[in-house]
C-alpha positions in Angstrom: -37.6 7.0 -30.6 -34.7 6.0 -32.4 -31.6 4.5 -31.1 -28.0 4.5 -32.3 -27.2 1.9 -34.6 -24.5 0.1 -33.2 -20.7 0.7 -33.5 -18.4 -0.9 -35.9 -15.4 -3.0 -34.5 -12.4 -1.2 -34.5 -13.7 2.7 -35.1 -13.1 5.3 -32.6 -15.3 8.6 -31.4 -11.9 11.0 -33.0 -13.1 14.1 -31.1 -13.1 11.9 -27.7 -9.6 10.9 -28.6 -8.3 14.2 -29.2 -9.7 15.4 -25.9 -8.2 12.8 -24.3 -4.9 13.7 -26.2 -5.3 17.1 -25.5 -5.9 16.5 -21.9 -2.5 14.4 -21.2 -0.5 17.0 -23.2 -1.6 19.4 -20.9 -1.2 17.2 -17.5 2.5 16.3 -18.9 3.5 20.3 -19.3 2.1 21.1 -15.7 3.9 18.3 -14.4 7.4 19.4 -16.4 6.2 23.1 -15.0 5.5 22.0 -11.3 8.4 19.6 -11.0 11.5 21.0 -13.3 13.4 22.9 -10.6 12.8 19.7 -8.4 14.3 17.5 -11.0 17.0 19.3 -12.3 18.5 19.4 -8.7 17.5 16.0 -7.9 18.5 14.7 -11.1 20.5 17.1 -13.3 17.7 16.9 -15.8 14.4 19.3 -15.6 12.2 17.2 -18.0 12.8 14.1 -15.9 9.3 13.9 -14.4 7.5 15.2 -17.3 9.3 12.0 -19.7 8.7 9.7 -17.1 4.9 10.4 -17.2 4.9 10.4 -20.6 6.5 7.3 -21.2 3.6 5.9 -18.7 1.3 8.1 -21.0 2.8 5.5 -23.8 2.4 2.4 -21.5 -1.6 3.8 -20.9 -2.2 4.4 -24.8 -0.7 0.8 -25.5 -3.0 -0.8 -22.9 -5.9 1.2 -24.0 -5.4 -0.1 -27.8 -5.2 -3.6 -26.2 -8.3 -3.2 -24.1 -10.3 -2.0 -27.1 -10.0 -4.9 -28.7 -11.8 -7.0 -26.5 -15.6 -7.9 -27.2 -18.0 -5.5 -24.6 -19.7 -9.2 -23.7 -16.4 -10.5 -22.8 -15.8 -7.4 -20.2 -19.3 -7.3 -18.9 -18.6 -10.8 -17.9 -15.1 -10.2 -15.8 -17.3 -7.5 -14.9 -18.2 -9.5 -11.8 -15.2 -11.2 -11.0 -13.6 -7.5 -11.2 -16.4 -6.7 -8.0 -15.5 -9.8 -5.9 -11.8 -9.3 -6.6 -11.9 -5.1 -5.0 -14.3 -6.6 -2.2 -11.8 -9.0 -1.2 -9.2 -6.1 -1.7 -10.5 -4.1 0.9 -11.1 -6.7 3.2 -7.6 -7.4 2.9 -6.6 -3.8 3.7 -8.4 -4.2 7.2 -5.6 -7.3 8.4 -3.0 -6.3 10.4 0.9 -6.3 9.0 -1.0 -6.3 5.2 -3.1 -3.2 5.0 -0.9 0.1 5.6 -1.7 3.1 7.5 -1.5 6.7 7.1 -2.8 10.3 8.0 -4.9 8.4 10.1 -6.4 6.0 7.4 -5.9 2.3 6.5 -6.0 2.7 2.4 -2.9 0.7 1.4 -1.9 -2.8 0.8 1.6 -2.9 1.8 3.4 -5.8 -1.1 6.9 -5.5 -1.4 7.9 -4.1 -4.0 5.5 -1.3 -3.7 1.8 -0.5 -2.1 -1.7 -0.7 -4.2 -4.4 1.1 -3.4 -7.6 -1.3 -3.8 -9.4 1.4 -5.8 -6.6 1.5 -8.3 -7.0 -1.3 -10.1 -10.3 -1.2 -10.8 
């Protein structure tokens, strides 16, 4: 059975990138169409939420570009740390006062500035 040759560093799958770009654009259109009346009423700008989500999409693209330069072997080494950090965060959710309850479930870690769901970072 023939194996695929290793990918060259810095190469990307164009079709995968175009599909991801199409999904992001579709998502932004859906956000705009679903939130335009509320954004217009609340902020005076129908595209408020779509622009904000577009900025997050650009930030995510920048992070993607940065992470793509990390060697795969280094990412594999970090998975063990990520696993144990995830387990720690899941345990922290169970501590009263830190873990926030909503809808009958305790799923969030309450930080001063924002809440964090342990499944989000990893």
